N, C-alpha and C positions, 0 to 999 in steps of 0.2 A: 663585436660579435662575442657572445659568451661561449666558452669552450670548456670541456672537461678533459683533464689530462691525467695520465697515469704512466709512471716510469717503472719499467721492470728490466733490470740488467742493462743491456745495450739497446733496448727498443723503447720508443716513446709512442704512445697511442693517444690520438686526439679525435674529437668529433664535435659537431655543432648542429645548427639548424638545417644544414644542407643534407642531413641524413647520410653522411659519408664517413666511414671510419678510415682514418689515415694512420699508417704505421711508419714511423721514422726510425732509421738505423743510425746508431752512433758512428761518427766518422764518415758517413756517406750522406751528407746533407742533400745532395741532388737526387738521391734515389729514395723514392717513396712508394709504398704500396697502398692501393685504394680498394675499399669495399663499398660501392655505391648502392643506392636504392634500398636503404634499410627501412623505409616506410615513413618514419617520423623523426623529429629532431632528437638527437642523442642527448640525454640528460646526465647519465652517469656511465663510467667505464670501470671495470674491475677485471682482475686476472686470477687464475688459479695459482696455488702456491708454487707449483712446478713450472708455470708459464705455458702450459700446453693448450689452455683454453682461455678465451676472452669472453666477457659478458658485458652487454650494453643494455641499459634501460632507456626507454623512449617515452616521449611525451604522450603517446597514445596508449599508455598502460600496457606496454609490451616489453618482454625481456628476450633478447637474442643471444644464443650461445654460439660462439664462433671459434673455430680451430685456429691454431697459430699460423697456418697457411692462408688465413682469411677466407675460409669456406664456412658457410653457415651450417651449423650442426643441428640446431633445434630452435624453435620459436615458441615461447610461452605467451599467448595472447589473451588478455582479459577483455572486459568490455571497453571498447574504444571511447574515450572521452572527446567530445567535440564542443565547439563554442555555442552551437545552436542546433536544436533538433527540429529541423524544418519539416521533415516528413511525418512528424508525430510518431507515436509508437504503434507498430503494426504487428499482427500475428500472421505467421505463415501457416495456412491450414494444413499443409502437407507435413512439415517437420515440427509443428508447434513451437517454432523458434520466434524470438522477439526480433523484429526487423526495424532498424532505424539508421540514421546517418552514422557512418563510420569515418574512415579516412577520407580526405577531400576527394569528392567525386565517386565515392563508393557507398554501398549499402552493406551493413554487417548483419549476419544471421547468427544470433546468440541463443544457445540452448539454455533455457532457464532450469530445466530439470537436471542437467549435468554441470551447470555453471561453467560453461566454456563456449568459445566462439566456434561455430561450425565452418563458416567460410565468409570471404568478402566477395561481393559482386561489383566489378568495375562497371559503373554506369556511364561515366563520361568518356572512358577509353582514350584519355589523353594523359601525357606525362605531366605530373604536377610540378610546377616551378615555383619555388619559394622566393618570390621577389616582391618587394614593397611597391604598392601601387598597381600591380598587375592583377586584373580581374579575370577570373577563370570560371568555367561552368560549375554550377553548384546544383546538387539534387535537392529539389524543394517539395516534390509530391511523390507518393507511391501508393499503389492499391493492388490487392490480390482478388482473384475471382474466388468463388466459394470452394472449389476443389483444389486450389493452389496450383493450377496448371498454367495460368497466365499472370503476368505481372506488368503493370503499367507504371512508368516513371516519367517525371517531368524535370527537365534541367533548364536553368536560366543563367544568362550572363548579361550584365548591363555595364557598358563602358560609359564614361562621362560624355563623350562627344559622339556616341553611336546609339543606334536604336536597340531596343530590347531584343535579345536573341532567345528564342524558346524552342525546345525540341521535346516532342512527345515520343517516347520509345516503348514498344510493347515486346515483352519477352515471353518465350515459351519454355516450359520445363522439359528437359531431356533426361530420360532414364539412363541413357548411355553415359552421360557425363555427371549425372546426379546434381545438376545445376541448371540455371536459366541461361538460355541462348537468345540473342537478339533476333527478333523476327521482323519488326517493322520500325522504321524511323520516319517521323513526320516533322518536317521543319515548319515553324510558324503555324501551329494549329489554331492559335488565336492571335489577335492583334494586340492583346494586353495580357497581363498576368493571369494564369490559370488558377482559379480559386478552389476547385474540387474536381474529383473524378471518381467514378464507381462503375463496377461491372454489374450486369444483370444476373440476378440470383436464379439461374436455371441449371439443369443438369449439364447441358452443353453450352458453354459460354460463347456467345456470338455477338454480343453487344456491349459497347463501352460508351459512357457518356462523360463529357467534360464541360465545365462551366468556366467562364472568364469575365474579367472586368470590362471587356468590350461589349457587354450586354447580350451575349449569345451563349447558347448551349448547343453542343454538337454531338451527334450520335455517330459512332464508328462501328462498322460491322465487319465481320470476318468473312472473306470470300476467297475464291481461287485466284491465284496469281496469273499473270498474262503469259507465262511460259508455255511452250508448245506441249509439254508433257502433263500439265495440270497436276503436278505432284506437290507443289508448294502453295501455301496460303499466305495472305497478308490482310491488313486492315485498311479500310478506306472510309471516307466520310459518306454517310447516308442521308443525314438530315441536319438542318441548321434552324434553330428556333430562337425566339426572343419574345419579350413582353414589355411594350411601351418604352423601349430603350433604357430599361433599368439594368443595373449591374446584376449579373447572375452570381449568387453567392454560394449556393450549395445544391447538391442533388442526391437523390436516394431512390432505389427501387423498392417496391413492395416485396414481401417475402416470396410470393409466387411469381414475381416478375411481370405481373399483368398491368401495373401502373408505375409511373415515374413521377416523382415529386421534385420540382425545381424551385428553389427560392430566388426571388428577385427582390432584394432588399427586404421590406417588411411584408411582401406578398408571397404566398405559396401557391404555385400552380401545379395542377395535376394533369398529366398527359397520358394518352394511350400509346404505348410504344409500337403497337402493331400498325396503327393508322396515322400516328402523330397528330391526333386531334386533341385540342384543349378540352378537357372534361369539365373542370371547375377551378375556381380560385378561392383562396382564403385570405382575407385581409383583416389585420388587427393593428392598432397603433403599437409602436415599439414598447415592449415591456408589459403588454396587457394579456398576453397568452399565458394561462396558468394551467398546471396539470390538474387531473382529477383529484389527486391526493397530494396536497402541498407539503405534508410532513415527510421528512427524509426517512428512508428505510433503516439507515444506520448512520450514526454520527459518533466520531471519535476525535478528540482534540489532542494536540501535542504529540503527534505520531512521529515527528522527526524534527531535527534542528534545521532551520532555514526554510525557504519556500519550496513548494512542490511545483516542478515545471511541467511534467507530463505524467499521465497515468493510463493504464490499459488493463482490461480483464483478459486473462488467458485461461483456456480450458484445462481442466484436470485430465490427466491420463486416464484415471478411473474415477467416475463420479463419486462424490462423498454421499454416504447414506446415513451417517450418524450426526447430522447437524441438528442444532436446536431448532425448534419450530420457528423462531424469529429469524433464523438465518437460512431458510430454505432457498432464498434467492441466490445463495452463493454455493449451492451444492454441486455445481458443475464448473465453477470457475474460481479464480483467485485474483487478487488485485496486486499489481506491480506499479511502482511509480519511481520517478527520477527526481532527485533533489537538485538544488542549484549547483552542488559540487559534482553532479553527474555520476553519483554513486547509485547503483541499482539496489533498491531495497524491496524486499518482499514483505507484504503485510497480509498475513493470513487472518482474516476476521472470523472464520468459522469457529463457533463456540462448541467445543466438545466437553464431555464431563471432566476428563483429566485436565483440560485447559482451565476450567472453572476452579479446580483445586490448586494446580501448580501455578497458574497465571496470577491468581490473587496472592499466593505466597510470595512470588517473585516481586510483584508490585509492592507488597508490604515490606519486603526486605530492602527494596530500593529506597523506600521512604525512610526506613530506619538508617540506612547508610547516609542518606542526605541530611539526616538530622531533623527531619520535618515530621516524624511520626508522632501522632497524638495518642492519647489513651484510648480513644474510640477506635483508632486504626489498629492498635496493638491487640486489643481484646476482641476476639470473635468467638462466641460460644458455638459449639457444634450442633446444638439442638436445632432441628428444623433446617439444616443447611441444604440448599438446593444442590450444591456440588456433590455432597455425600449421597443424596438420594439418586441423582442421575448416575453417579459412579456405581452404585450398587445395582441399578437397573440396566446398565450397559453390558452387552456381551463381552466376555473376557478376551476374545480374540482381537478386539479393536482397541484394547487398552495397552499401555506400556507394561513392562515386566513388573512383578510384585516388588522386587528388590529396589527398583527405581522409585516406585510410588510410596514405599513403606515410610521412609524418613519424612517426606513431605506430608504424608497423611497424618503421622503421629504428631509432628510439629504443629499442624493446623488445629489439633485438639488441645494443645497445651496452652496454658495461660502464663504469660511472662511474669517474672518476679516483680517488675515495677508496676504491672497492672493489677487490678482487683476485679473480680467477677461481681455480678449483681448479688449472688447469694452471700458472698463475703461482706459486701457493703450492707446488705439487709441485716446480717447477723451482728455486725458492729453497731449499726443504728439501734438494734433491739437491746444490745448490751448496754449502750450508753443510756437508753431510755430507762432500763431497769436500774441502772446505777443512780440516775436522777430520782427515780421513784423511791429507791431505798433511802437516799439521803433525805428526801422530803418526808418519808414515813418515819424515819428515825427522829427527825426534828419534831414532827407532830406527836410522836409517842413520848418524847422527852418532855414536851410542853404539857401533854396530858398527865404525865406522871407527877410533874411538879404541882399541877393544880390539885391532883389527888392528895398530895401531902399537905397542902395548905388548908384543906377542908377539915371540919370537925369530925369526930369519930362517929357521930350518929348518922353521917352521910355515907358511911362505908357500905352499908347494906344496899344502898341504891346504886352503887357503882357497878358498871358493866364489867364482865370478866375481861381480863387482859388478853389482847390478841397478839399472835406471833407476827414477825415481819412479813412472812409470806401471806398471812391472812390480811394484814394491813394493805399490802400491795394489791391483792385481789379485790379488796373492798374499794380501794381507790379507783381501780379500773372500772368497777361497777358504777361508781359515782359519775365517771366520765361518759358512760353509755347514754346515748340519746334515746329517750323513751317518748319523744313528742308524738310519735305515730299513734300512741294510745289515747291521745286527748279526745278524739271524736267518740271514743267508747266510754268516756268517764261519766258515771252516773247512770249508765244504761244496763250495766251488768248486775245481776242479782247478787246481793251480799249474802255470804254464808253466815249462819247463826253463830253467835259467839258462845263458846263454852268456857266459862271461867273456872 
């Protein structure tokens, strides 16, 4: 067993996978002080310089501050890391929190806006025993109703020589405790694994549907309990449906709650939840169902290192109004995802004007730092820049401060020393061309002059006047001009009379 130890004065602190902090005293080997139930395996132990406080870090991304008398003073809890997110990523409609598996047998409610854990909900309600080979209940499914008033969870346990144990629990939110309280527990709701569950999207949630590998889907309704005062309510089974003994794989209600869609392998069935009549079916070979628009709305590669395990859209507190036209589909939500390392990453894909300016600069800087920047990446002329146009057309109250934008804005207009603009390149090409023309002209002029010297004196009157270098260069340019477009008119234009 791996243990972390720390010695301070006459005390020795130790801890391990049992989640128990042990304090040993020097000279009193038989006397030990224990602090149990710290939640997760202890990874590290540290003490304050004066020895009045202890600090333990745990495998579930938690830090516990403990007094010297072994009383917990404070707990700093981040996003709990788990081996597998079986519940997927869920949104709590009431608190806008991210809900997923936390400690064994728990659901954690994590606030994305404040980057902290709100609370843990004990679903299994059993003491977790860290023992090799011992199978315990695990939370595998979770679903909220539209208002966040009801929560349905599924927990399973499978022993090697025993049948599968399944429990469906339905929780109700209580304003007094600001948390969910268990309302109904249903043992063995299905004979095999539950594949999906969903609430009906109505103002008053009274219907829950579950599907299982036993080939059935079941409807659970909310009704009065059998107590004599009729003050409590509970959930009970109202209907059981199937389709040709196929495995039920998924279920979903329409937006108004008037229709229920249940998937049976490659077949989709539509049911009327008021009468439980089968309305119609849709059948297509696997992989043949295609959307109306096969092209993705947005595509971005290399967003993180490693593989993405889960992703979810979460609503904004205040809807965005300054999205680009191509990102209107994200004006009410943002995308969060989990990587293999179970680190929460927020990916804001909304393209705002200052993002176009600052984001491109940061990407450009990252390329330079990596040593992979090319001349085309380094030089970006400001003329016609979409970022600048959108920046100037955007209201000032939605932009960052001017002091923050000034440096980035000016740098985006500069040209690096290593790079050359198009105008510089054109000027250099023109200078080189002129240089070549000058050399050619000088050579022709020298040759022409030498011919003049070799001729007799009586040919001097017939010689043309000497041209300057500039005139020679202009003449050479005229010689290179293409006048072929005048050929069709040759011989058709009237000639002017010659006056000698």
